[in-house]
N, C-alpha and C positions, 0 to 999 in steps of 0.2 A: 738540213739544218736551217734554223731561223736566225734572224739577226735581232739583237736586243741592245738597247741603250740602258746602261746601268749608271745611275746618278747617286753620288754620295752627298747627302743633304745635311745641313747643320742649321740650327736656330741661333741667330746672333741678334744683338741689339743694334737697331738702325740709328741714324743720326737724330731721330726724333725720340729716342729712348724706348721705342716699341720693338718687340721681338719680330723678326722676319726670317724667312727661310731662304738660305742661299745654297747653291750647288757648289760644293768644294771641288769636285771634279766629276767627269763623266767618261765612261769607257764604252766603246762599241764592241760587242762580243758576238761571234757566231757560235751557237750552241744548240743542242738538241731540245732543251727546254729552259724555262725561266730559272729553275733552281740551279742548273748547271751554269747558266750565264752569271747568276749572282755570285756563286762560289768562285768562279774563275775570275770575275772582276775584283772580288775581295782580295784574292792572292796578288793580282797585278797592282792594285791600289797600294797594298802594303809594301810591295817591292819598290814601286816608284816613289813612295813617300818615306821609305826606310823605317817602316813601322812593323811591330809584331801583331798589332790588332787595329783593324780599320776604324774601330769606334773611338780611337784617340783623336781622330780628325773629323769625324762625322757622327751625327746622331742617329741617322737612319739611311736606308737604301731604298731607292725607287727603281724598279726594273720595268722598262717599257718595251713592248714588242714593236718591231717595225711594222707589223701587220696592222697595228692600231693607228698608224699614221701613213697611209698609202703615198702621200706626197713627200715623205721623208727621204732624203738622199743621204747615203752613208758618207762619212768623212773620208779623209785621205786614205786611211787603212783601218782595219778592225781593232787596232790597238792604240789609237791616238787618245791621249789624255789631255784635256784642257783644264787647267786649274783656274778657278775664278775666285779672287780674293774677296774678303768681306767689304772692301772699299770699291769693288767693281773692277779691279785690275785683272788683266788676263795674262796668263803665262802658259807656256807650252812644255815646261819641265824638260828643257833641252831638246825637244823635238822641233824640227824645222817645219813650220806651218806657213806656207806662202800667203794664204788669205789673211792671216793675222798681221804679217809684215806690211801688206798693202794698206790695211785699215789703220795701222799704227803710224804709218808715214804721212797720212792725210792731216 
């Protein structure tokens, strides 16, 4: 199995009135191939966001293989979702993520 990072991307208007791309959330998935990783991430994203269709909160999906980034180290587990708001705020959707707690306390 290979590891993939599946990112749910959305175009939003920035403070300057220009469109920019933001990651709504990302999920690390272990899967046999990119297609399986993407479909698995879609289901997990919908479950975590209480959606029927992932495209209600994202415009597109980017799937990146860990093999493309040899220095990439996986997150806490393969199902961690980090939501990044359009204002740059970071949330863990109820998951305990110690690294975020440390940086938020500074």
